[in-house]
KOLDO-852842 format. One record per residue (C-alpha): x, y, z. Coordinates in steps of 0.5 Angstrom, whole numbers, padded with zeros to 4 digits, always signed. Example, Ala and Ser with C-alpha at 12.3 -4.5 7.8 and 13.67 -1.06 7.14 Angstrom:
BEGIN
+0025-0009+0016/+0027-0002+0014/
END
This chain:
BEGIN
-0046-0003+0044/-0042-0009+0044/-0036-0011+0047/-0031-0016+0045/-0026-0021+0049/-0021-0026+0048/-0020-0033+0053/-0013-0034+0056/-0013-0041+0057/-0020-0042+0061/-0020-0035+0063/-0023-0029+0059/-0019-0023+0058/-0022-0017+0055/-0017-0014+0050/-0021-0010+0045/-0024-0003+0045/-0031-0003+0045/-0034-0002+0038/-0039-0003+0034/-0039-0008+0028/-0034-0010+0024/-0034-0009+0018/+0040+0015-0007/+0041+0023-0008/+0035+0026-0009/+0033+0033-0011/+0032+0038-0006/+0026+0039-0003/+0021+0042-0007/+0025+0042-0013/+0022+0040-0020/+0019+0033-0021/+0018+0034-0028/+0024+0031-0032/+0025+0025-0027/+0018+0021-0029/+0014+0019-0036/+0007+0020-0036/+0003+0014-0033/+0001+0009-0037/-0006+0005-0036/-0005-0003-0036/-0009-0009-0035/-0010-0010-0028/-0006-0017-0025/-0010-0023-0023/-0009-0022-0016/-0013-0015-0016/-0018-0017-0021/-0020-0023-0016/-0020-0019-0010/-0023-0011-0012/-0030-0011-0014/-0031-0003-0014/-0029+0000-0020/-0022+0001-0021/-0016+0002-0026/-0009+0000-0026/-0003+0003-0029/+0005+0004-0029/+0009+0010-0027/+0016+0010-0031/+0021+0014-0026/+0029+0014-0026/+0032+0009-0022/+0037+0014-0020/+0035+0022-0020/+0041+0024-0021/+0043+0020-0027/+0038+0023-0033/+0041+0017-0038/+0041+0012-0033/+0036+0006-0032/+0028+0007-0031/+0024+0003-0027/+0016+0002-0027/+0012+0003-0021/+0005+0000-0021/-0001+0004-0018/-0008+0002-0018/-0014+0007-0017/-0021+0005-0015/-0027+0009-0015/-0033+0009-0010/-0040+0006-0014/-0043+0013-0017/-0036+0017-0016/-0033+0020-0011/-0037+0025-0007/-0031+0028-0004/-0026+0032-0009/-0019+0030-0006/-0017+0023-0006/-0014+0018-0001/-0007+0016-0003/-0003+0011+0000/+0004+0006-0001/+0001+0000+0004/+0002-0002+0010/+0009-0004+0011/+0016-0002+0008/+0018-0007+0003/+0010-0010+0002/+0005-0008-0002/-0001-0006+0000/-0007-0010+0002/-0011-0009-0004/-0017-0013-0002/-0018-0010+0005/-0016-0003+0004/-0020-0002-0002/-0026-0001+0002/-0024+0006+0004/-0026+0009-0002/-0033+0007-0001/-0033+0009+0006/-0031+0016+0005/-0034+0017-0001/-0027+0019-0004/-0022+0016-0010/-0017+0011-0007/-0010+0011-0010/-0005+0005-0008/+0002+0006-0010/+0007+0000-0010/+0014+0002-0007/+0019+0002-0011/+0022-0005-0012/+0016-0008-0009/+0009-0012-0011/+0008-0011-0018/+0013-0005-0019/+0019-0007-0023/+0024-0009-0022/+0023-0013-0015/+0028-0014-0010/+0025-0019-0007/+0030-0025-0005/+0028-0032-0006/+0034-0034-0004/+0032-0032+0003/+0025-0036+0002/+0029-0042+0000/+0032-0043+0007/+0026-0041+0011/+0026-0048+0014/+0034-0048+0016/+0033-0041+0019/+0028-0044+0025/+0032-0051+0025/+0037-0049+0030/+0038-0044+0035/+0037-0037+0033/+0044-0036+0037/+0047-0041+0033/+0053-0039+0028/+0050-0043+0022/+0043-0039+0022/+0047-0033+0022/+0051-0035+0017/+0046-0038+0012/+0042-0031+0013/+0048-0027+0011/+0050-0031+0005/+0042-0031+0002/+0042-0024+0003/+0049-0023-0001/+0047-0028-0006/+0040-0024-0007/+0044-0017-0008/+0049-0021-0012/+0044-0023-0017/+0040-0017-0017/+0046-0012-0019/+0049-0017-0024/+0042-0016-0027/+0043-0008-0027/+0039-0006-0021/+0042-0001-0016/+0040-0002-0009/+0043+0004-0007/+0038+0007-0011/+0032+0004-0007/+0031+0009-0002/+0026+0013+0003/+0028+0019-0001/+0027+0016-0007/+0020+0013-0005/+0018+0020-0003/+0020+0023-0010/+0016+0017-0013/+0010+0019-0009/+0011+0027-0012/+0011+0025-0019/+0005+0020-0019/+0001+0026-0016/+0004+0030-0022/+0002+0025-0027/-0005+0024-0025/-0006+0031-0025/-0008+0032-0017/-0007+0038-0014/-0007+0035-0007/-0009+0029-0003/-0009+0026+0003/-0005+0020+0005/-0006+0015+0009/-0001+0009+0012/-0003+0003+0016/+0004+0001+0019/+0011+0003+0018/+0010+0005+0012/+0009+0011+0015/+0017+0013+0014/+0015+0014+0006/+0010+0019+0008/+0013+0023+0013/+0019+0023+0008/+0015+0026+0003/+0012+0031+0008/+0019+0033+0010/+0021+0035+0003/+0014+0038+0000/+0008+0040+0004/+0004+0043-0002/+0001+0036-0004/-0002+0034+0002/-0008+0036+0005/-0008+0032+0011/-0004+0026+0013/-0007+0020+0017/-0002+0015+0021/-0004+0009+0024/+0001+0004+0028/+0007+0009+0025/+0014+0009+0025/+0019+0015+0026/+0026+0017+0022/+0028+0019+0029/+0029+0011+0030/+0031+0005+0026/+0027-0001+0026/+0033-0005+0030/+0034+0001+0035/+0027+0000+0036/+0026-0007+0037/+0027-0007+0044/+0023-0002+0047/+0017-0003+0043/+0017-0010+0045/+0018-0008+0053/+0012-0003+0052/+0007-0008+0049/+0009-0014+0053/+0008-0009+0059/+0001-0007+0057/-0001-0014+0056/+0001-0016+0063/-0002-0009+0065/-0009-0012+0062/-0007-0018+0065/-0006-0016+0073/-0013-0012+0072/-0016-0018+0071/-0018-0023+0077/-0018-0030+0073/-0011-0028+0069/-0008-0025+0075/-0009-0031+0079/-0006-0036+0073/-0001-0031+0070/+0001-0027+0076/+0008-0024+0073/+0008-0024+0065/+0014-0020+0064/+0018-0024+0070/+0016-0031+0067/+0018-0029+0060/+0026-0027+0062/+0025-0034+0066/+0023-0038+0060/+0028-0035+0055/+0033-0036+0060/+0031-0043+0061/+0031-0044+0053/+0038-0041+0052/+0041-0046+0057/+0037-0053+0054/+0033-0051+0047/+0028-0055+0045/+0026-0059+0038/+0019-0059+0036/+0016-0062+0030/+0011-0058+0026/+0008-0061+0020/+0014-0065+0019/+0018-0058+0019/+0024-0058+0025/+0024-0052+0030/+0029-0050+0035/+0026-0046+0040/+0031-0042+0045/+0031-0035+0048/+0031-0031+0042/+0026-0034+0039/+0021-0034+0045/+0022-0027+0045/+0021-0026+0038/+0014-0030+0038/+0012-0026+0044/+0013-0019+0040/+0010-0022+0034/+0003-0025+0038/+0003-0018+0042/+0002-0014+0035/-0002-0019+0032/-0010-0021+0032/-0014-0022+0038/-0013-0030+0039/-0005-0028+0039/-0005-0022+0044/-0010-0025+0048/-0006-0032+0049/+0001-0029+0050/+0000-0030+0058/-0001-0037+0057/+0004-0038+0051/+0010-0035+0056/+0008-0039+0062/+0008-0046+0058/+0014-0044+0056/+0017-0043+0062/+0014-0050+0064/+0018-0053+0057/+0011-0053+0053/+0013-0049+0047/+0009-0052+0042/+0005-0046+0040/+0012-0042+0039/+0014-0047+0035/+0007-0047+0031/+0009-0039+0029/+0016-0040+0027/+0014-0046+0023/+0011-0041+0018/+0016-0036+0018/+0018-0034+0011/+0024-0032+0013/+0027-0029+0019/+0021-0025+0019/+0017-0027+0025/+0019-0022+0031/+0023-0017+0026/+0018-0015+0021/+0011-0014+0022/+0006-0018+0017/+0010-0024+0016/+0004-0027+0013/+0004-0022+0007/+0009-0022+0001/+0016-0018+0003/+0021-0015-0002/+0026-0016+0003/+0031-0013-0001/+0027-0007-0002/+0026-0007+0006/+0034-0007+0007/+0035-0001+0002/+0030+0003+0005/+0032+0002+0013/+0039+0000+0013/+0042+0007+0012/+0039+0009+0019/+0042+0002+0022/+0046+0003+0028/+0053+0000+0027/+0052-0003+0034/+0047-0004+0039/+0047-0006+0046/+0041-0010+0049/+0039-0011+0056/+0035-0017+0060/+0031-0022+0057/+0032-0018+0050/+0039-0019+0049/+0037-0026+0046/+0033-0023+0040/+0035-0015+0039/+0040-0011+0040/+0047-0014+0038/+0043-0020+0037/+0039-0018+0032/+0040-0021+0025/+0039-0015+0021/+0045-0011+0023/+0049-0017+0020/+0044-0017+0014/+0045-0009+0013/+0052-0011+0012/+0051-0016+0008/+0046-0012+0003/+0053-0008+0002/+0050-0002+0007/+0055-0001+0012/+0050+0001+0019/+0052+0007+0023/+0049+0013+0020/+0046+0019+0024/+0039+0018+0024/+0035+0023+0020/+0032+0029+0024/+0024+0029+0026/+0020+0031+0020/+0016+0038+0022/+0010+0040+0018/+0004+0044+0019/+0000+0040+0015/-0006+0036+0019/-0004+0029+0022/-0008+0024+0025/-0004+0019+0029/-0007+0013+0032/-0003+0007+0036/-0005+0001+0039/-0003-0001+0046/-0001-0007+0045/+0003-0005+0038/+0010-0008+0039/+0013-0005+0032/+0011+0003+0033/+0015+0007+0039/+0010+0010+0044/+0014+0016+0046/+0015+0018+0039/+0007+0018+0038/+0007+0022+0044/+0012+0027+0041/+0008+0028+0035/+0005+0034+0037/+0011+0037+0039/+0014+0037+0031/+0007+0038+0028/+0003+0043+0031/-0003+0041+0027/-0002+0034+0030/-0008+0030+0034/-0006+0023+0037/-0011+0018+0039/-0009+0013+0043/-0013+0006+0043/-0013+0001+0048/-0013-0006+0048/-0011-0007+0040/-0004-0008+0037/-0001-0007+0030/-0006-0003+0026/-0012-0001+0029/-0016-0001+0022/-0015-0007+0021/-0019-0009+0027/-0025-0007+0023/-0029-0002+0028/-0034+0002+0025/-0032+0007+0030/-0025+0009+0028/-0027+0008+0021/-0032+0013+0022/-0027+0018+0026/-0022+0018+0021/-0027+0019+0015/-0031+0025+0019/-0024+0028+0021/-0022+0028+0013/-0028+0032+0012/-0025+0038+0016/-0017+0036+0018/-0017+0043+0022/-0021+0040+0027/-0019+0036+0032/-0022+0029+0031/-0030+0027+0034/-0032+0021+0037/-0039+0019+0039/-0044+0024+0042/-0039+0029+0039/-0034+0029+0045/-0026+0030+0043/-0021+0026+0046/-0014+0024+0045/-0015+0017+0048/-0022+0012+0045/-0025+0009+0051/-0030+0004+0052/-0036+0009+0052/-0034+0013+0046/-0036+0008+0040/-0042+0006+0042/
END
């Protein structure tokens, strides 16, 4: 067994679990989907897939109606990738996913290994409006002003107006091209998945998500249980809470978990004794006097909201980032914000701290279409988090600019009797811990695994024990997940992955 640790300043703080190795209106639920799609068509795989996927694979497109209430309306093409284990599948039911995050394509290169490790075919579907699916709802208008969005305080009118104007320009361009953004909903995306199942002739499959794309899979489960053999939700979000409303409590919970880890380390506690209080004081100071920094020729202005955004992003990120959060906070308290500026300098456009996975291409239009219908009309923040979240969250106004008025009622919790495995890392600031814990109340066959010392997407960290737990559970999903020595627990601890 190998325990991995990270340096926080000159100290070493254990932040990872000890594991071996790294290696529009829709038809009613259950309704027929036969008239809503055309047979799938094989296609040449795009260059990015050919360069990153070595295992046997094929690509294709599924043609579906953009709006299934308009039989004669425009059609869209959904890209999918099928990956086979070497020698062919040893298990009959495939594993299918729509990727890690809402509005982002699957991480093809890192995801394809699941075929080999599980002995199952892997099917990856690009969400509508995302990745290689056509049309794309990406917003280059926002990408083009990314530098402007960090060159002034987050709270400034100029930044807010620039972001809203770019979002509005993106919508105008798409609608003038004949795209109907209102048709790109979670319900439509769920039906896309069911249409693909029928088109490929799959009787049942296992579904997996590695982040906020859980919203699509849960909507699919709400609509029809028939095709689901088992469901794996890593770092999930849930329909009862929209991304804007959960930003503050998720961040507060993750920072609290990091601070608790720091207090448990004598060295960290000595150097960084009050991480949460230090963040509040540093943010307040930066709001009074924002600091300008230069990173690779790009001007970055850090105010309190910018600091909070970066802390959320780093807490959920890789080990180097989450392990350095106490140091970053205390340095900011003393006026050193270089690490914060470096994080924001690479922001592709109002992403860091608001969306997970900012290093991957995001189709912002698809993200807004998927999430804005559930956004609140208004939202009061509290304490330090008012600088970036609540009414200060730029995505509240962006939803209006996208033509979707926030304020709709949240969907009800999804109730399904399908076997479900839910996993969440302790430092995940993009997955609501309280709803993860409540998963068993709505899904009687759910098993919740809380993983200490990891952030967003526990499988991304490469631990064999977590991968093997998932794959073994998929063999018998009616049973509780088992860990080393056959033990069954709802929490992975240091002695279980050996």
